[in-house]
C-alpha positions in Angstrom: 26.9 6.6 -15.8 23.9 7.7 -13.7 20.8 5.8 -12.6 17.5 7.7 -12.4 14.3 6.2 -10.8 11.0 7.9 -11.5 7.4 7.5 -10.4 5.0 9.0 -12.8 1.2 9.1 -13.0 -0.5 7.2 -15.7 -1.5 10.5 -17.3 2.1 11.4 -18.3 3.6 7.9 -18.6 3.2 7.6 -22.4 4.8 11.0 -22.8 7.8 10.1 -20.6 8.4 6.8 -22.4 8.1 8.5 -25.8 10.8 11.0 -24.7 13.1 8.4 -23.4 12.8 6.1 -26.4 13.6 8.9 -28.7 16.9 9.8 -27.0 20.1 8.3 -28.2 19.7 4.6 -27.5 23.5 4.1 -27.3 23.6 6.4 -24.3 20.3 5.4 -22.6 19.1 2.0 -21.4 15.7 1.5 -19.9 16.4 -1.1 -17.2 13.1 -1.6 -15.7 9.6 -0.6 -16.6 6.9 -1.8 -14.2 3.5 -0.9 -13.0 2.8 -0.5 -9.3 -0.8 -1.3 -8.5 -2.7 0.5 -5.8 -3.7 -1.6 -2.9 -7.4 -1.7 -2.4 -9.0 -2.6 1.0 -12.5 -2.0 0.0 -13.3 -5.8 0.1 -12.0 -6.0 3.6 -13.9 -2.9 4.9 -16.7 -5.0 6.3 -14.3 -7.1 8.3 -12.4 -4.1 9.6 -15.6 -2.4 10.7 -16.9 -5.6 12.4 -13.7 -5.8 14.5 -13.7 -2.1 15.3 -17.4 -2.1 16.3 -16.9 -5.1 18.5 -17.1 -4.5 22.2 -15.0 -6.3 24.7 -17.8 -5.9 27.2 -19.7 -8.6 25.4 -17.2 -11.3 26.6 -18.1 -12.3 30.2 -14.6 -13.5 31.1 -13.2 -10.0 30.3 -15.7 -8.3 32.6 -14.2 -10.1 35.6 -12.0 -7.9 37.8 -9.8 -10.9 38.6 -8.7 -10.9 35.0 -7.4 -7.3 35.4 -5.7 -7.9 38.8 -2.8 -9.7 37.0 -1.8 -6.4 35.4 -1.8 -4.3 38.6 
Protein backbone atom coordinates (compact mmCIF):
# COMPACT_ATOMS: atom_id res chain seq x y z
CA UNK A 1 0.00 0.00 0.00
CA UNK A 2 1.24 3.49 -0.87
CA UNK A 3 0.10 6.93 0.24
CA UNK A 4 0.11 9.89 -2.14
CA UNK A 5 -0.46 13.48 -1.08
CA UNK A 6 -1.38 15.98 -3.79
CA UNK A 7 -1.90 19.71 -3.90
CA UNK A 8 -4.00 20.68 -6.89
CA UNK A 9 -5.33 23.97 -8.15
CA UNK A 10 -9.08 24.56 -8.11
CA UNK A 11 -9.11 24.43 -11.91
CA UNK A 12 -8.21 20.72 -12.04
CA UNK A 13 -9.59 19.54 -8.70
CA UNK A 14 -12.87 18.21 -10.12
CA UNK A 15 -11.01 16.29 -12.83
CA UNK A 16 -8.67 14.65 -10.34
CA UNK A 17 -11.54 13.70 -8.01
CA UNK A 18 -13.51 12.29 -10.94
CA UNK A 19 -10.55 10.17 -11.95
CA UNK A 20 -9.92 8.90 -8.42
CA UNK A 21 -13.56 8.09 -7.74
CA UNK A 22 -13.80 6.07 -10.96
CA UNK A 23 -10.89 3.81 -10.11
CA UNK A 24 -11.43 0.47 -8.45
CA UNK A 25 -12.79 1.48 -5.03
CA UNK A 26 -11.57 -1.77 -3.46
CA UNK A 27 -8.00 -0.76 -4.18
CA UNK A 28 -8.28 2.96 -3.49
CA UNK A 29 -9.37 4.84 -0.39
CA UNK A 30 -9.58 8.64 -0.30
CA UNK A 31 -8.45 9.35 3.25
CA UNK A 32 -8.60 13.12 3.36
CA UNK A 33 -10.10 15.76 1.11
CA UNK A 34 -9.65 19.25 2.47
CA UNK A 35 -9.47 22.80 1.19
CA UNK A 36 -6.52 24.98 2.09
CA UNK A 37 -7.58 28.59 2.20
CA UNK A 38 -5.21 31.34 1.20
CA UNK A 39 -4.19 33.70 3.96
CA UNK A 40 -5.11 37.28 3.20
CA UNK A 41 -3.39 40.17 4.94
CA UNK A 42 -5.18 42.91 3.02
CA UNK A 43 -7.15 43.94 6.10
CA UNK A 44 -3.93 44.33 8.08
CA UNK A 45 -2.05 46.30 5.42
CA UNK A 46 -2.95 49.65 7.00
CA UNK A 47 -1.58 48.53 10.36
CA UNK A 48 1.59 47.17 8.77
CA UNK A 49 2.16 50.40 6.88
CA UNK A 50 1.52 52.47 9.99
CA UNK A 51 4.20 50.55 11.89
CA UNK A 52 6.67 50.58 8.99
CA UNK A 53 6.21 54.33 8.44
CA UNK A 54 6.70 55.12 12.12
CA UNK A 55 9.91 56.88 12.97
CA UNK A 56 11.76 56.22 16.23
CA UNK A 57 12.97 59.81 16.06
CA UNK A 58 9.53 60.92 17.15
CA UNK A 59 10.08 59.49 20.64
CA UNK A 60 12.11 61.89 22.75
CA UNK A 61 13.52 59.25 25.12
CA UNK A 62 15.01 57.37 22.18
CA UNK A 63 16.85 60.44 20.97
CA UNK A 64 18.86 60.61 24.19
CA UNK A 65 22.47 59.42 23.73
CA UNK A 66 22.45 58.05 27.29
CA UNK A 67 19.96 55.42 26.13
CA UNK A 68 22.46 54.21 23.51
CA UNK A 69 25.41 54.13 25.92
CA UNK A 70 24.17 50.94 27.51
CA UNK A 71 24.81 49.04 24.26
CA UNK A 72 28.39 50.24 23.80
